[in-house]
C-alpha positions in Angstrom: -33.3 26.7 -23.0 -30.2 27.5 -24.7 -29.2 30.1 -22.4 -29.6 28.1 -19.6 -27.5 25.3 -21.1 -24.7 27.8 -22.1 -24.9 29.1 -18.5 -24.3 25.7 -16.9 -21.8 25.0 -19.6 -19.8 28.0 -18.7 -19.9 27.3 -15.1 -18.6 23.7 -15.7 -16.0 24.6 -18.1 -14.7 27.8 -16.3 -15.3 27.2 -12.8 -17.1 29.8 -10.6 -16.1 31.3 -7.2 -17.6 29.9 -4.5 -19.3 32.1 -1.9 -16.9 32.9 0.8 -17.4 30.9 4.2 -18.7 32.9 7.0 -16.4 33.3 9.9 -18.8 31.4 12.1 -19.0 28.5 9.6 -17.8 25.3 11.5 -17.6 23.1 8.1 -15.1 25.1 6.4 -11.6 24.1 7.7 -8.9 26.9 8.0 -6.3 26.8 5.2 -2.8 26.9 6.1 -1.4 29.4 3.9 2.4 29.9 4.8 4.8 26.9 4.6 5.5 27.0 8.4 1.6 26.6 9.0 1.5 23.9 6.5 4.3 22.1 8.1 3.0 22.6 11.6 -0.4 21.0 10.6 1.3 18.3 8.8 3.4 17.6 11.9 0.3 17.6 14.1 -1.2 15.0 11.8 2.0 12.9 11.7 2.0 12.6 15.5 -1.8 11.7 15.6 -2.0 9.2 12.7 -2.1 5.5 13.7 -2.2 4.2 10.4 1.3 3.4 9.2 0.4 3.7 5.5 -1.2 7.0 6.0 1.8 8.3 8.3 3.9 7.5 5.5 2.1 9.6 3.1 2.0 12.6 5.7 5.8 12.2 5.9 6.3 12.3 2.3 4.2 15.6 2.2 6.3 16.8 5.0 9.6 15.9 2.9 8.1 17.6 -0.1 7.9 20.8 1.8 11.2 20.6 3.1 12.5 20.1 -0.4 11.1 23.5 -1.7 13.8 25.9 -1.4 12.3 28.8 -3.2 15.0 29.0 -5.6 15.0 27.3 -9.0 18.9 27.1 -9.2 19.1 25.7 -5.6 16.3 23.0 -6.6 18.4 22.2 -9.7 21.5 21.9 -7.7 19.5 19.5 -5.2 18.4 17.4 -8.2 21.8 17.1 -9.5 23.2 16.2 -6.1 20.6 13.5 -5.6 21.6 12.0 -9.2 25.0 12.0 -8.0 24.5 10.3 -4.9 22.5 7.6 -6.8 25.3 7.2 -9.2 27.8 6.8 -6.1 29.4 10.0 -7.3 29.7 11.6 -3.7 32.4 14.2 -4.6 30.2 15.7 -7.3 27.3 15.6 -5.0 29.3 17.5 -2.4 30.5 19.9 -4.8 26.8 20.8 -5.5 25.8 20.6 -1.8 28.5 22.8 -0.7 27.1 25.5 -3.3 23.8 25.0 -1.9 24.4 25.5 1.7 26.8 28.5 1.1 24.1 30.0 -1.3 21.2 29.3 0.9 22.3 28.7 4.5 18.9 28.7 6.0 17.5 25.8 3.7 17.7 22.8 6.1 17.3 20.2 3.5 20.6 21.2 1.8 22.4 20.6 5.3 20.6 17.3 5.6 21.3 16.1 1.9 25.1 17.1 2.6 24.9 15.2 5.7 23.6 12.2 3.8 26.6 12.2 1.3 29.0 12.5 4.3 27.3 9.7 6.0 27.5 7.6 2.6 31.4 8.3 2.4 31.8 7.4 6.1 32.7 10.8 7.0 30.7 10.6 10.3 32.1 13.8 11.8 31.3 15.9 8.9 27.8 14.2 8.7 27.2 15.0 12.4 28.0 18.6 11.7 25.7 18.9 9.1 22.8 17.1 11.2 23.5 19.4 13.8 22.9 22.5 11.4 19.7 20.7 10.1 18.3 20.2 13.5 19.1 23.8 14.5 17.1 25.1 11.6 14.3 22.2 11.7 14.3 20.5 15.1 11.7 18.1 13.8 13.7 16.6 11.0 13.1 13.1 11.4 15.3 12.2 8.7 18.3 13.9 10.2 17.5 12.4 13.6 17.4 9.0 12.0 20.9 9.7 10.4 22.1 10.6 13.8 20.8 7.5 15.3 22.5 5.4 12.6 25.8 7.1 13.2 25.7 6.5 16.8 24.8 3.0 16.3 27.5 2.4 13.8 30.1 3.9 16.3 29.0 2.2 19.1 27.1 4.6 21.0 24.1 2.4 21.7 22.3 4.5 24.4 22.8 7.6 22.2 21.2 5.9 19.2 18.4 4.7 21.3 17.7 8.2 22.5 17.9 9.6 19.0 15.5 7.1 17.7 13.1 7.8 20.6 13.5 11.4 19.5 12.4 10.4 16.0 9.1 8.3 17.4 8.2 11.6 19.5 7.8 13.2 16.0 6.7 10.4 13.6 5.3 7.5 15.9 4.6 5.2 13.2 7.9 5.2 11.7 8.5 1.6 11.4 12.2 1.4 11.3 12.3 3.6 14.3 10.0 1.4 16.2 12.1 -1.7 15.3 15.3 0.0 16.3 14.2 1.1 19.7 13.1 -2.5 20.4 16.5 -3.8 19.3 18.6 -1.3 21.0 16.4 -1.6 24.2 16.9 -5.3 24.2 20.8 -5.1 23.6 21.2 -2.4 26.3 19.1 -4.4 28.8 21.0 -7.5 28.1 24.3 -5.6 28.5 23.2 -4.5 31.9 22.8 -7.9 33.3 
């Protein structure tokens, strides 16, 4: 009896390797192993989700994936830049973000964060340039598209803002702010056409 108890206790404490799933086993879903595969699946889930809160959780998981640079140094500079932005020390944030995009130019979130800092400083041209680079690296970046829409609206380009918000909704249909903006801008543009 003690041997049986010890066996089950060991299984509980140390775990055990489950038997591998057979290829024809329909119950076991495929596991997305690469970052790109995980993102692709998350975007499929985001587009299909019709519950706003569930969609927000999926969007947060996407943002978490985007934030992974693969470099501890870059991640640290991103943290420092975020703290500087929160403290409204935009020049300090830009110093860190300039280093991020120089050291890792294929890291879309570095460009997006720098676009955000420029936006907060009302440097719309520089923000647009960084948004463009972000979208070249990750065309589904709904945060960058939202920033683009905001810049278009602030600068009086309502039709372009509407189109950018519509692009956001094609990726993230349950984003409440995008839904609201599409409704508002559609009404304003329809009123201007009368």
